[in-house]
Backbone of each chain as ProteinMPNN parsed JSONL, in Angstrom:
{"seq_chain_A": "EDQVTQSPEALRLQEGESSSLNCSYTVSGLRGLFWYRQDPGKGPEFLFTLYSAGEEKEKERLKATLTKKESFLHITAPKPEDSATYLCAVQVTGGGNKLTFGTGTQLKVEL", "coords_chain_A": {"N_chain_A": [[1.308, -23.71, 0.544], [0.949, -20.226, -0.036], [-0.039, -19.191, -2.988], [0.387, -16.843, -5.854], [-0.632, -16.094, -9.077], [-0.109, -14.205, -11.921], [-1.524, -13.132, -15.247], [-1.722, -11.838, -18.506], [1.831, -12.243, -18.736], [2.804, -9.995, -20.019], [1.38, -7.301, -21.935], [0.284, -5.611, -24.784], [-1.267, -2.745, -25.81], [-3.538, -0.82, -27.862], [-4.306, 2.627, -27.607], [-7.169, 3.216, -26.036], [-8.145, 0.564, -26.157], [-9.703, -1.612, -24.762], [-9.152, -3.905, -21.953], [-8.304, -6.937, -19.631], [-6.558, -7.853, -16.964], [-5.321, -10.765, -15.092], [-5.416, -12.147, -12.015], [-4.743, -15.023, -10.199], [-5.292, -17.034, -7.424], [-4.19, -19.018, -4.728], [-4.888, -19.733, -1.449], [-4.53, -20.133, 1.975], [-6.414, -18.78, 3.733], [-7.989, -16.09, 2.801], [-7.25, -12.803, 3.667], [-7.198, -10.338, 2.345], [-6.994, -8.916, -1.003], [-4.722, -7.228, -3.094], [-4.187, -4.607, -5.52], [-1.462, -3.178, -7.069], [0.356, -0.626, -8.8], [3.37, -0.342, -10.59], [5.813, 1.871, -11.585], [8.554, 2.208, -13.816], [11.572, 2.194, -11.91], [10.508, 3.049, -9.618], [8.696, 2.81, -6.478], [6.025, 0.218, -5.761], [2.6, 1.444, -6.123], [-0.162, 1.837, -4.315], [-3.436, 0.759, -5.368], [-5.936, -0.669, -5.188], [-7.902, -2.467, -2.739], [-9.356, -5.626, -2.09], [-11.854, -7.385, -0.434], [-13.623, -9.518, -0.135], [-15.386, -12.117, -1.845], [-17.134, -11.022, -4.847], [-16.974, -8.44, -4.437], [-16.361, -5.328, -5.891], [-14.127, -2.58, -7.152], [-13.442, 0.769, -8.377], [-11.563, 3.043, -10.078], [-11.043, 5.829, -11.892], [-10.078, 4.675, -14.957], [-9.748, 2.21, -14.133], [-10.906, -0.897, -12.89], [-11.411, -3.122, -10.529], [-12.19, -6.48, -9.65], [-13.276, -9.32, -7.726], [-13.308, -12.88, -7.146], [-13.746, -16.12, -5.598], [-11.462, -17.482, -6.536], [-9.904, -15.847, -8.132], [-8.789, -12.63, -9.23], [-9.696, -9.832, -11.21], [-8.253, -7.185, -13.195], [-9.785, -4.637, -14.759], [-9.243, -2.624, -17.574], [-10.373, 0.255, -18.862], [-10.742, 1.564, -21.958], [-7.901, 2.518, -22.387], [-5.102, 4.748, -21.658], [-1.81, 6.087, -22.818], [-0.513, 6.923, -20.469], [-1.262, 4.896, -18.606], [0.48, 2.853, -19.026], [2.621, 0.645, -17.357], [3.758, -1.565, -14.697], [1.586, -4.077, -13.405], [0.763, -5.024, -10.245], [-0.285, -7.753, -8.423], [-1.329, -8.762, -5.107], [-1.608, -10.975, -2.215], [-3.015, -11.043, 1.21], [-2.947, -12.976, 3.928], [-4.967, -14.718, 6.472], [-3.478, -14.796, 9.637], [-1.017, -14.376, 8.705], [0.528, -12.363, 9.485], [0.349, -9.886, 8.338], [2.025, -9.774, 5.944], [2.532, -9.169, 2.568], [1.966, -11.339, -0.201], [3.314, -11.498, -3.337], [2.395, -11.58, -6.841], [4.045, -12.185, -10.181], [3.43, -10.042, -11.651], [1.948, -7.954, -14.234], [3.171, -6.464, -17.215], [2.189, -3.619, -18.618], [1.773, -1.974, -21.944], [0.501, 0.732, -23.389], [-0.134, 1.965, -26.398], [-0.034, 4.815, -28.724]], "CA_chain_A": [[1.975, -22.575, 0.497], [0.168, -19.369, -0.685], [0.494, -18.757, -4.401], [-0.341, -15.945, -6.715], [-0.175, -16.176, -10.552], [-0.614, -13.183, -12.83], [-1.376, -13.459, -16.589], [-0.574, -12.251, -19.119], [3.156, -11.539, -18.265], [2.994, -8.71, -20.721], [0.296, -6.902, -22.541], [0.471, -4.273, -25.447], [-2.62, -2.402, -26.122], [-3.702, 0.412, -28.499], [-4.94, 3.565, -26.775], [-8.683, 3.019, -26.197], [-8.496, -0.804, -26.509], [-9.963, -2.261, -23.385], [-8.666, -5.347, -21.709], [-8.367, -7.261, -18.466], [-5.382, -8.503, -16.322], [-5.788, -11.73, -14.347], [-4.547, -12.66, -10.9], [-5.418, -16.066, -9.744], [-4.555, -17.115, -6.153], [-4.528, -20.196, -3.818], [-4.302, -19.386, -0.158], [-5.139, -20.749, 3.197], [-7.612, -18.015, 4.094], [-7.848, -14.793, 2.278], [-7.727, -11.63, 4.308], [-7.402, -9.178, 1.413], [-6.282, -8.855, -2.335], [-4.44, -5.931, -3.317], [-3.552, -4.337, -6.749], [-0.563, -2.132, -7.13], [1.025, -0.151, -9.985], [4.75, 0.124, -10.448], [6.371, 2.569, -12.743], [10.09, 1.95, -13.807], [12.564, 2.934, -11.032], [9.694, 3.536, -8.445], [8.126, 1.842, -5.591], [4.596, 0.076, -5.907], [1.677, 2.424, -5.783], [-1.454, 1.329, -4.035], [-4.424, 1.011, -6.357], [-7.207, -1.194, -4.564], [-7.968, -3.641, -1.975], [-10.625, -6.303, -2.145], [-11.686, -8.212, 0.799], [-14.575, -10.618, -0.376], [-15.85, -12.43, -3.347], [-18.225, -10.241, -5.29], [-16.606, -6.959, -4.227], [-15.723, -4.348, -6.79], [-13.597, -1.272, -6.797], [-13.195, 1.353, -9.401], [-10.941, 4.414, -9.897], [-10.834, 6.245, -13.129], [-10.3, 3.782, -16.002], [-9.431, 0.883, -13.629], [-12.078, -1.571, -12.033], [-11.064, -4.558, -9.889], [-13.126, -7.512, -9.28], [-12.926, -10.412, -7.069], [-13.987, -13.888, -6.965], [-13.045, -16.779, -4.653], [-10.161, -17.962, -6.932], [-9.184, -14.809, -8.925], [-9.126, -11.129, -9.296], [-9.491, -9.165, -12.585], [-8.207, -5.729, -13.153], [-10.221, -4.342, -16.158], [-8.886, -1.239, -17.966], [-11.36, 0.667, -19.92], [-10.15, 2.813, -22.831], [-6.484, 2.898, -21.63], [-4.18, 5.85, -22.231], [-0.429, 5.758, -22.749], [-0.149, 7.057, -19.23], [-1.514, 3.68, -18.003], [1.631, 1.955, -19.082], [3.237, 0.321, -15.994], [3.676, -3.085, -14.283], [0.438, -4.069, -12.265], [1.066, -6.29, -9.295], [-1.407, -8.327, -7.535], [-0.756, -9.498, -3.875], [-2.537, -11.436, -1.387], [-2.668, -11.072, 2.534], [-3.702, -14.089, 4.445], [-5.094, -14.717, 7.943], [-2.588, -15.467, 10.369], [0.161, -14.198, 7.964], [1.351, -11.154, 10.064], [0.414, -8.747, 7.443], [2.948, -9.879, 4.831], [1.95, -9.535, 1.151], [2.602, -12.359, -1.114], [2.972, -10.85, -4.718], [2.522, -12.243, -8.283], [5.117, -11.728, -10.794], [3.158, -8.831, -12.469], [1.798, -7.768, -15.876], [3.887, -5.258, -17.843], [1.253, -3.24, -19.738], [2.19, -0.939, -22.531], [-0.397, 1.362, -24.099], [0.54, 2.74, -27.443], [-0.897, 5.8, -29.505]], "C_chain_A": [[1.059, -21.575, -0.39], [0.836, -19.124, -1.955], [-0.395, -17.694, -5.08], [0.369, -15.989, -8.14], [-0.909, -15.185, -11.349], [-0.406, -13.559, -14.321], [-2.194, -12.23, -17.312], [0.739, -11.636, -18.416], [3.159, -10.116, -18.813], [1.779, -8.524, -21.821], [0.464, -5.57, -23.365], [-1.028, -3.899, -25.969], [-2.598, -1.102, -26.939], [-4.475, 1.36, -27.646], [-6.565, 3.393, -27.17], [-9.156, 1.611, -26.345], [-8.656, -1.387, -25.024], [-9.541, -3.557, -23.256], [-8.743, -5.588, -20.202], [-6.977, -8.075, -18.015], [-5.936, -9.506, -15.285], [-4.938, -11.928, -13.228], [-5.402, -13.902, -10.264], [-4.586, -16.479, -8.358], [-5.072, -18.563, -5.469], [-3.837, -19.79, -2.559], [-5.004, -20.043, 0.816], [-6.449, -20.024, 3.605], [-7.194, -16.585, 3.746], [-8.237, -13.752, 3.189], [-7.968, -10.432, 3.356], [-6.487, -9.226, 0.214], [-6.063, -7.482, -2.608], [-3.851, -5.848, -4.761], [-2.687, -3.087, -6.348], [-0.035, -1.813, -8.452], [2.393, 0.138, -9.727], [5.257, 0.678, -11.682], [7.844, 2.257, -12.758], [10.907, 2.761, -12.735], [11.645, 3.481, -9.885], [9.222, 2.432, -7.69], [6.815, 1.373, -6.017], [3.77, 1.068, -5.28], [0.393, 1.75, -5.462], [-2.588, 1.767, -4.947], [-5.809, 0.633, -5.557], [-6.874, -2.27, -3.51], [-9.302, -4.193, -2.032], [-10.649, -7.242, -1.15], [-12.717, -9.561, 0.733], [-14.955, -10.867, -1.576], [-17.091, -11.549, -3.669], [-17.923, -8.822, -5.132], [-15.948, -6.511, -5.606], [-15.184, -3.042, -6.405], [-13.394, -0.571, -8.055], [-12.443, 2.786, -9.114], [-10.538, 4.744, -11.365], [-11.164, 5.176, -14.36], [-10.091, 2.473, -15.447], [-10.653, 0.463, -12.939], [-11.468, -2.91, -11.825], [-12.185, -5.294, -9.251], [-12.448, -8.683, -8.47], [-13.732, -11.629, -6.863], [-13.339, -14.943, -5.916], [-11.707, -17.481, -5.182], [-9.277, -16.981, -7.695], [-9.755, -13.565, -8.83], [-8.955, -10.634, -10.631], [-9.257, -7.699, -12.337], [-8.627, -5.373, -14.589], [-9.805, -2.861, -16.402], [-9.694, -0.958, -19.141], [-10.734, 1.825, -20.739], [-8.87, 3.312, -22.375], [-5.881, 4.025, -22.336], [-2.751, 5.394, -22.169], [0.016, 5.885, -21.363], [-0.463, 5.922, -18.144], [-0.539, 2.693, -18.037], [2.355, 1.97, -17.729], [3.106, -1.174, -15.736], [2.568, -3.115, -13.167], [0.721, -5.268, -11.507], [-0.069, -6.524, -8.423], [-0.763, -8.975, -6.315], [-1.877, -9.947, -3.001], [-2.191, -11.194, 0.165], [-3.518, -12.116, 3.087], [-3.876, -13.993, 5.94], [-4.073, -15.537, 8.535], [-1.142, -15.29, 9.61], [1.04, -13.021, 8.64], [1.329, -9.926, 9.124], [1.047, -8.637, 6.12], [2.104, -9.847, 3.549], [2.753, -10.578, 0.399], [2.183, -11.841, -2.462], [3.028, -11.97, -5.85], [3.738, -11.637, -8.938], [4.836, -10.566, -11.65], [2.881, -8.947, -13.847], [2.278, -6.523, -16.263], [2.829, -4.884, -18.984], [1.759, -2.075, -20.467], [0.987, -0.518, -23.511], [0.161, 2.119, -25.108], [-0.551, 3.608, -28.2], [-1.423, 4.983, -30.735]], "O_chain_A": [[0.47, -22.028, -1.372], [2.04, -18.89, -2.053], [-1.616, -17.629, -4.941], [1.582, -15.936, -8.339], [-2.132, -15.24, -11.483], [0.601, -14.16, -14.697], [-3.174, -11.717, -16.772], [0.68, -10.675, -17.649], [3.49, -9.164, -18.106], [1.315, -9.471, -22.456], [0.744, -4.526, -22.775], [-1.797, -4.724, -26.463], [-1.681, -0.308, -26.725], [-5.341, 0.857, -26.93], [-7.053, 3.43, -28.299], [-10.333, 1.368, -26.611], [-7.695, -1.557, -24.274], [-9.514, -4.329, -24.214], [-9.159, -4.687, -19.474], [-6.444, -8.872, -18.788], [-6.927, -9.181, -14.631], [-3.723, -11.891, -13.42], [-6.566, -13.763, -9.888], [-3.379, -16.261, -8.254], [-6.169, -19.076, -5.689], [-2.634, -19.55, -2.457], [-6.095, -20.537, 0.53], [-7.478, -20.675, 3.792], [-6.253, -15.998, 4.279], [-9.412, -13.688, 3.549], [-8.867, -9.623, 3.586], [-5.307, -9.544, 0.365], [-6.928, -6.622, -2.443], [-3.16, -6.757, -5.22], [-3.027, -2.208, -5.557], [0.033, -2.738, -9.262], [2.683, 0.813, -8.739], [5.166, 0.057, -12.741], [8.372, 2.039, -11.667], [10.848, 3.991, -12.764], [12.105, 4.405, -9.215], [9.287, 1.272, -8.097], [6.289, 2.187, -6.777], [4.021, 1.54, -4.171], [-0.137, 1.088, -6.354], [-2.721, 2.946, -5.275], [-6.659, 1.49, -5.319], [-5.787, -2.843, -3.43], [-10.298, -3.471, -2.031], [-9.649, -7.919, -0.911], [-12.565, -10.511, 1.502], [-14.918, -9.982, -2.431], [-17.972, -11.377, -2.827], [-18.643, -8.008, -5.712], [-15.175, -7.201, -6.27], [-15.667, -2.414, -5.462], [-13.133, -1.336, -8.984], [-12.678, 3.502, -8.141], [-9.775, 4.0, -11.982], [-12.318, 4.888, -14.677], [-10.234, 1.528, -16.223], [-11.403, 1.298, -12.434], [-11.091, -3.666, -12.721], [-12.977, -4.792, -8.454], [-11.247, -8.939, -8.558], [-14.862, -11.468, -6.401], [-12.317, -14.535, -5.363], [-10.934, -18.001, -4.378], [-8.085, -17.217, -7.891], [-10.906, -13.337, -8.458], [-7.972, -11.063, -11.235], [-9.873, -7.05, -11.491], [-7.937, -5.743, -15.539], [-9.997, -1.993, -15.55], [-9.759, -1.647, -20.159], [-10.294, 2.856, -20.23], [-8.763, 4.478, -21.995], [-6.134, 4.235, -23.523], [-2.474, 4.386, -21.518], [0.859, 5.085, -20.957], [-0.018, 5.982, -16.998], [-0.573, 1.746, -17.252], [2.642, 2.986, -17.096], [2.44, -1.912, -16.461], [2.588, -2.36, -12.195], [0.896, -6.371, -12.026], [-0.689, -5.656, -7.808], [0.244, -9.669, -6.452], [-2.97, -9.383, -3.028], [-0.983, -11.144, 0.399], [-4.707, -12.181, 2.775], [-3.107, -13.323, 6.628], [-3.771, -16.669, 8.157], [-0.206, -16.029, 9.917], [2.2, -12.833, 8.273], [2.213, -9.069, 9.163], [0.801, -7.75, 5.302], [1.044, -10.47, 3.501], [3.982, -10.643, 0.395], [0.999, -11.725, -2.78], [3.614, -13.046, -5.734], [4.387, -10.74, -8.4], [5.733, -10.062, -12.327], [3.388, -9.793, -14.583], [1.855, -5.51, -15.705], [2.609, -5.56, -19.989], [2.192, -1.142, -19.791], [0.546, -1.323, -24.33], [0.975, 2.979, -24.771], [-1.722, 3.245, -28.307], [-2.16, 5.519, -31.563]]}, "seq_chain_B": "DTAVSQTPKYLVTQMGNDKSIKCEQNLGHDTMYWYKQDSKKFLKIMFSYNNKELIINETVPNRFSPKSPDKAHLNLHINSLELGDSAVYFCASSQSIGAVKNIQYFGAGTRLSVL", "coords_chain_B": {"N_chain_B": [[5.966, 16.248, 0.644], [7.479, 13.397, 1.206], [6.171, 10.182, 2.018], [7.097, 7.527, 2.706], [10.515, 7.212, 2.904], [13.638, 6.228, 1.522], [17.073, 5.598, 2.043], [20.35, 5.099, 0.641], [19.473, 5.715, -2.695], [20.656, 4.491, -4.724], [23.149, 1.99, -4.627], [26.464, 0.931, -4.678], [28.723, -1.513, -4.427], [31.53, -3.709, -3.413], [32.003, -7.151, -3.351], [31.758, -8.824, -0.097], [31.861, -6.548, 1.325], [30.295, -4.524, 3.904], [26.91, -3.012, 4.272], [24.555, -0.402, 4.695], [21.065, 0.338, 4.56], [18.642, 2.921, 4.955], [15.502, 3.609, 6.284], [12.633, 5.692, 6.58], [9.463, 6.611, 7.846], [6.755, 9.077, 7.669], [4.183, 8.574, 8.297], [2.763, 7.961, 10.554], [2.531, 5.267, 11.159], [2.576, 1.982, 12.564], [3.591, -0.426, 11.807], [6.354, -1.678, 9.81], [8.179, -2.775, 6.885], [10.558, -4.72, 4.897], [11.265, -5.566, 1.568], [12.252, -7.586, -1.029], [13.159, -7.065, -4.311], [13.841, -9.05, -7.085], [15.769, -9.533, -10.194], [13.867, -10.357, -11.972], [11.755, -8.983, -11.289], [10.299, -9.769, -9.169], [8.687, -9.376, -6.096], [9.464, -9.945, -2.7], [8.6, -10.643, 0.633], [10.822, -9.751, 3.392], [11.328, -9.024, 5.992], [9.334, -8.052, 8.718], [8.305, -5.32, 11.23], [6.634, -4.533, 14.113], [5.766, -1.904, 15.799], [8.43, -1.539, 16.708], [9.147, -4.09, 17.238], [10.065, -7.399, 16.116], [8.207, -9.098, 13.711], [7.943, -10.607, 11.411], [10.233, -12.795, 9.862], [11.561, -13.912, 7.183], [13.012, -16.527, 6.407], [15.587, -15.426, 5.647], [18.947, -14.937, 4.868], [21.158, -14.783, 7.816], [23.134, -12.853, 7.61], [21.731, -10.604, 6.967], [20.41, -8.021, 8.847], [17.933, -6.488, 10.356], [17.126, -3.201, 11.981], [15.113, -1.462, 14.265], [15.058, 1.584, 15.369], [13.14, 3.115, 16.413], [9.384, 3.499, 15.894], [9.091, 4.797, 13.579], [11.148, 4.442, 11.995], [13.034, 2.006, 10.098], [15.889, 0.148, 9.679], [18.184, -1.475, 7.349], [20.671, -3.58, 7.649], [23.483, -5.133, 6.059], [25.642, -7.714, 6.041], [28.955, -8.938, 4.948], [28.581, -8.836, 1.836], [27.172, -10.493, -1.148], [27.087, -11.478, -4.544], [24.699, -12.363, -5.203], [22.965, -10.969, -3.462], [22.41, -8.568, -5.015], [19.925, -6.498, -6.107], [16.762, -4.802, -5.89], [15.613, -3.149, -3.114], [12.787, -2.636, -1.027], [11.301, -0.523, 1.297], [8.426, -0.419, 3.338], [5.512, 0.629, 4.817], [2.652, 0.221, 7.177], [-0.571, 0.583, 8.81], [-1.159, -0.656, 12.298], [-0.835, -4.217, 12.927], [-3.335, -5.224, 13.724], [-5.089, -3.553, 12.445], [-8.077, -3.085, 10.446], [-8.166, -2.295, 7.853], [-5.31, -2.539, 6.105], [-3.371, -1.229, 4.473], [-0.318, -1.238, 2.502], [2.225, 1.101, 2.102], [4.79, 1.983, -0.037], [8.182, 2.723, -0.167], [10.653, 4.391, -2.519], [12.576, 2.589, -3.143], [15.821, 0.98, -2.975], [18.407, 0.368, -5.021], [20.713, -1.999, -5.112], [23.802, -2.898, -6.13], [26.192, -5.399, -6.359], [29.334, -5.996, -6.742]], "CA_chain_B": [[6.304, 15.366, 1.774], [7.552, 11.7, 1.004], [5.81, 9.301, 2.99], [8.163, 6.57, 3.044], [11.763, 7.505, 2.298], [14.683, 5.376, 1.794], [18.539, 6.217, 1.4], [20.434, 5.717, -0.446], [18.664, 5.265, -3.834], [21.632, 3.539, -5.434], [24.391, 1.603, -3.779], [27.224, 0.03, -5.726], [29.7, -1.896, -3.681], [32.21, -4.693, -3.674], [31.765, -8.284, -2.502], [32.446, -8.916, 1.093], [31.696, -5.264, 2.153], [29.181, -4.385, 4.758], [26.341, -1.824, 4.05], [23.386, -0.255, 5.409], [19.961, 1.032, 3.957], [17.795, 3.522, 5.939], [14.075, 3.825, 5.886], [11.825, 6.45, 7.511], [7.955, 6.82, 7.39], [6.094, 9.968, 8.301], [2.616, 8.271, 8.193], [2.368, 7.599, 11.903], [2.367, 3.899, 11.075], [3.254, 1.177, 13.571], [4.216, -1.623, 11.151], [7.311, -1.478, 8.609], [8.512, -3.93, 6.259], [11.521, -4.819, 3.96], [10.678, -6.421, 0.633], [13.383, -7.583, -1.952], [12.655, -7.289, -5.709], [14.958, -9.499, -7.982], [15.924, -8.981, -11.408], [12.64, -10.667, -12.694], [10.674, -8.048, -10.659], [9.354, -10.523, -8.125], [8.697, -8.775, -4.827], [9.18, -10.935, -1.677], [8.945, -10.114, 2.06], [12.14, -10.305, 4.183], [11.059, -8.789, 7.49], [8.39, -6.824, 9.419], [8.363, -4.932, 12.518], [5.355, -3.85, 14.485], [6.068, -1.035, 17.01], [9.777, -1.978, 17.071], [9.161, -5.657, 17.552], [10.167, -8.246, 14.776], [7.046, -9.991, 13.608], [8.29, -11.652, 10.377], [11.591, -13.007, 9.302], [11.062, -14.836, 6.074], [14.11, -17.23, 5.809], [16.655, -14.522, 5.26], [20.26, -15.116, 5.743], [21.522, -13.935, 9.031], [23.847, -11.58, 7.154], [20.812, -9.309, 6.939], [19.909, -7.707, 10.165], [16.962, -5.247, 10.556], [17.004, -2.591, 13.216], [14.286, -0.54, 14.307], [15.284, 2.426, 16.542], [11.676, 3.654, 16.928], [8.398, 2.893, 15.074], [9.146, 5.412, 12.232], [12.445, 4.053, 11.28], [13.466, 0.534, 10.03], [17.098, 0.01, 8.782], [18.754, -2.721, 6.976], [22.286, -3.781, 7.489], [23.864, -6.238, 5.354], [27.104, -7.902, 6.279], [29.47, -9.772, 3.826], [27.817, -8.778, 0.789], [27.263, -11.477, -1.911], [26.633, -11.229, -5.788], [23.274, -12.711, -5.225], [22.333, -9.617, -2.961], [22.006, -7.594, -5.875], [18.495, -6.418, -6.123], [16.092, -3.591, -5.343], [15.296, -3.421, -1.772], [11.866, -1.71, -0.758], [10.738, -0.502, 2.58], [7.054, -0.227, 3.215], [4.772, 0.774, 6.222], [1.167, 0.368, 7.224], [-1.064, 0.607, 10.28], [-0.813, -1.735, 13.069], [-1.241, -5.475, 12.434], [-4.831, -5.57, 13.912], [-6.089, -2.752, 11.849], [-8.939, -3.726, 9.555], [-7.625, -1.962, 6.555], [-4.045, -2.649, 6.138], [-2.719, -0.792, 3.204], [1.175, -0.963, 2.828], [2.823, 2.123, 1.253], [6.189, 1.736, -0.198], [9.291, 3.754, -0.629], [10.907, 4.382, -4.028], [13.514, 1.57, -3.508], [17.235, 1.247, -3.056], [19.06, -0.408, -5.932], [21.964, -2.473, -4.615], [24.69, -3.582, -6.987], [27.348, -6.0, -5.677], [30.479, -6.387, -7.898]], "C_chain_B": [[6.288, 14.027, 1.211], [7.166, 11.059, 2.243], [6.553, 8.275, 3.678], [9.426, 6.902, 2.201], [12.933, 6.614, 2.564], [16.118, 6.151, 1.259], [19.498, 5.113, 1.713], [19.573, 5.203, -1.686], [19.343, 4.226, -4.597], [22.804, 3.371, -4.511], [25.159, 0.618, -4.589], [28.529, -0.306, -4.774], [30.285, -3.228, -4.063], [31.945, -6.008, -2.651], [32.416, -8.297, -1.224], [32.236, -7.675, 1.945], [30.296, -5.404, 2.858], [28.189, -2.98, 4.483], [25.117, -1.7, 4.613], [22.325, 0.465, 4.462], [19.225, 1.56, 5.154], [16.407, 3.772, 5.472], [13.315, 4.591, 6.934], [10.347, 6.701, 6.966], [7.389, 8.008, 8.271], [4.503, 9.983, 8.318], [1.977, 8.047, 9.519], [2.036, 6.042, 11.918], [3.068, 3.186, 12.199], [3.977, 0.03, 12.976], [5.064, -1.166, 9.955], [7.67, -2.693, 8.214], [9.802, -3.709, 5.348], [11.209, -5.908, 2.926], [12.122, -6.253, -0.315], [12.866, -7.876, -3.386], [13.898, -7.837, -6.63], [14.746, -9.11, -9.449], [14.64, -9.45, -12.373], [11.502, -9.792, -12.011], [9.782, -8.738, -9.736], [9.602, -9.808, -6.791], [8.565, -9.911, -3.776], [9.613, -10.372, -0.404], [10.183, -10.543, 2.709], [11.611, -10.181, 5.611], [9.873, -7.883, 7.635], [8.563, -6.694, 10.876], [7.078, -4.308, 12.881], [5.677, -3.146, 15.864], [7.37, -1.496, 17.55], [10.108, -3.34, 17.242], [9.082, -6.455, 16.365], [9.009, -9.257, 14.842], [7.44, -11.095, 12.426], [9.696, -11.693, 10.085], [11.421, -14.138, 8.428], [12.484, -15.604, 5.561], [15.075, -16.501, 5.134], [17.824, -14.856, 5.854], [20.661, -14.198, 6.844], [22.484, -12.842, 8.786], [22.913, -10.311, 7.105], [20.224, -9.271, 8.28], [19.162, -6.393, 10.151], [17.123, -4.546, 11.716], [15.95, -1.528, 13.06], [14.402, 0.29, 15.576], [14.046, 2.952, 17.238], [10.773, 3.342, 15.666], [8.473, 3.618, 13.674], [10.34, 5.16, 11.389], [12.703, 2.508, 11.234], [14.834, 0.574, 9.007], [17.492, -1.248, 8.594], [20.078, -2.876, 6.869], [22.545, -5.107, 6.951], [25.323, -6.627, 5.386], [27.596, -8.792, 5.014], [28.758, -9.903, 2.591], [28.12, -9.735, -0.29], [26.834, -11.028, -3.424], [25.269, -11.267, -5.785], [22.519, -11.832, -4.482], [21.897, -8.604, -3.93], [20.561, -7.603, -6.209], [18.074, -5.005, -5.865], [15.44, -3.889, -4.09], [14.098, -2.213, -1.368], [11.437, -1.695, 0.513], [9.235, -0.159, 2.375], [6.554, -0.018, 4.672], [3.26, 0.51, 5.994], [0.692, 0.467, 8.701], [-0.742, -0.502, 10.99], [-1.221, -3.19, 12.442], [-2.724, -5.648, 12.686], [-5.624, -4.628, 13.192], [-6.806, -3.422, 10.688], [-8.513, -3.548, 8.18], [-6.163, -1.689, 6.622], [-3.161, -2.515, 4.919], [-1.187, -0.583, 3.411], [1.53, 0.036, 1.812], [4.177, 1.912, 1.27], [7.016, 2.797, -0.658], [9.734, 3.539, -2.109], [12.117, 3.321, -4.307], [15.031, 1.995, -3.305], [17.792, 0.032, -4.008], [20.476, -0.746, -5.61], [22.673, -3.218, -5.671], [25.871, -4.078, -6.567], [28.138, -6.393, -6.787], [31.592, -7.256, -7.525]], "O_chain_B": [[5.25, 13.527, 0.778], [7.687, 11.298, 3.332], [6.652, 8.135, 4.897], [9.397, 6.874, 0.971], [13.204, 6.271, 3.714], [16.227, 7.002, 0.375], [19.501, 4.394, 2.712], [18.967, 4.146, -1.506], [18.766, 3.24, -5.058], [23.332, 4.242, -3.821], [24.635, -0.366, -5.11], [29.279, 0.605, -4.423], [29.712, -3.902, -4.919], [31.732, -5.908, -1.442], [33.555, -7.84, -1.139], [32.412, -7.729, 3.162], [29.392, -6.166, 2.516], [28.767, -1.893, 4.494], [24.531, -2.698, 5.033], [22.785, 1.19, 3.58], [19.126, 0.911, 6.196], [16.199, 4.127, 4.312], [13.334, 4.191, 8.099], [10.123, 6.958, 5.783], [7.528, 7.955, 9.493], [3.755, 10.96, 8.344], [0.753, 7.951, 9.608], [1.23, 5.647, 12.759], [4.044, 3.699, 12.747], [4.921, -0.47, 13.588], [4.592, -0.361, 9.152], [7.56, -3.665, 8.961], [10.095, -2.548, 5.06], [10.919, -7.043, 3.304], [12.856, -5.267, -0.378], [12.188, -8.883, -3.593], [14.85, -7.095, -6.869], [13.763, -8.494, -9.858], [14.476, -8.897, -13.461], [10.33, -10.033, -12.301], [8.633, -8.346, -9.534], [10.77, -9.675, -6.426], [7.677, -10.754, -3.907], [10.671, -9.765, -0.243], [10.562, -11.705, 2.555], [11.481, -11.176, 6.325], [9.513, -7.087, 6.768], [8.874, -7.611, 11.636], [6.466, -3.617, 12.067], [5.823, -3.793, 16.901], [7.459, -1.826, 18.733], [11.273, -3.712, 17.38], [8.141, -6.283, 15.59], [8.838, -10.064, 15.755], [7.236, -12.299, 12.577], [10.338, -10.643, 10.062], [11.156, -15.251, 8.883], [12.991, -15.322, 4.475], [15.436, -16.902, 4.028], [17.927, -15.063, 7.063], [20.504, -12.979, 6.772], [22.665, -11.971, 9.637], [23.346, -9.162, 7.197], [19.652, -10.226, 8.806], [19.741, -5.325, 9.95], [17.296, -5.281, 12.688], [15.826, -0.827, 12.055], [13.977, -0.108, 16.66], [13.977, 3.176, 18.447], [11.26, 2.995, 14.589], [7.958, 3.08, 12.693], [10.485, 5.61, 10.253], [12.588, 1.828, 12.254], [14.815, 0.945, 7.833], [17.273, -2.126, 9.428], [20.67, -2.288, 5.964], [21.918, -6.098, 7.326], [26.16, -5.931, 4.811], [26.804, -9.278, 4.207], [28.326, -11.008, 2.261], [29.322, -9.91, -0.487], [26.11, -10.033, -3.414], [24.612, -10.353, -6.284], [21.32, -11.819, -4.759], [21.012, -7.811, -3.609], [20.017, -8.648, -6.567], [18.899, -4.118, -5.648], [14.719, -4.884, -4.019], [14.412, -1.023, -1.387], [11.15, -2.785, 1.007], [8.859, 0.345, 1.317], [7.185, -0.486, 5.62], [2.712, 0.559, 4.893], [1.476, 0.435, 9.649], [-0.066, -1.37, 10.437], [-1.945, -3.205, 11.446], [-3.361, -6.241, 11.816], [-6.845, -4.782, 13.239], [-6.209, -4.252, 10.002], [-8.48, -4.493, 7.391], [-5.78, -0.655, 7.17], [-2.424, -3.38, 4.447], [-0.775, 0.124, 4.331], [1.147, -0.161, 0.658], [4.79, 1.685, 2.313], [6.626, 3.667, -1.438], [9.255, 2.648, -2.81], [12.588, 3.172, -5.435], [15.412, 3.157, -3.446], [17.592, -1.144, -3.705], [21.371, 0.079, -5.791], [22.103, -4.214, -6.117], [26.741, -3.234, -6.354], [27.672, -7.066, -7.706], [32.446, -7.557, -8.359]]}, "name": "protein", "num_of_chains": 2, "seq": "EDQVTQSPEALRLQEGESSSLNCSYTVSGLRGLFWYRQDPGKGPEFLFTLYSAGEEKEKERLKATLTKKESFLHITAPKPEDSATYLCAVQVTGGGNKLTFGTGTQLKVELDTAVSQTPKYLVTQMGNDKSIKCEQNLGHDTMYWYKQDSKKFLKIMFSYNNKELIINETVPNRFSPKSPDKAHLNLHINSLELGDSAVYFCASSQSIGAVKNIQYFGAGTRLSVL"}
């Protein structure tokens, strides 16, 4: 069975304090790994898709990387507006496009 | 313009009632999904439709019946509601199953509370 595990469950950072979120996965055949951001009371908002080991994507203060076993979401010099829950999900070959999600990392960035 | 819209946003009802949640997307996508997010914020796929055809049915009780009148709409009807059905339900859409890049775009969610 496909599994996605995210760590830590919660992370508190000071503004400007860089850190990384981890997403480890065990799947039959990876088609894509997705990162989403979810704000309270809202739906997940797409951030990145990574398709093969070694791939990296960047957007503002966020950078996602992928290996054969895990993905990292690096947050550089975070700001309070980066506070949200970050969700990792995998899509597998033959899985009909469904996303299997991890339980998320709740990030709070304080002044 | 909201890309994926769900109604209602909140739904409070009694056990045993029947209720529906509606979803519409204006992205021109062929595939639509329903996900359930439980109290621990865990998101899990329930159904997916591709061009009005059921593709995924993830061991969901048959009290839940999705209906897709056209590829822009996917509604969820729930019969005989139970306390355990309380959750946030998200609709999503993406390009067709065979598309190389298959990003799913989510609606804002419907918070269902069964009393």
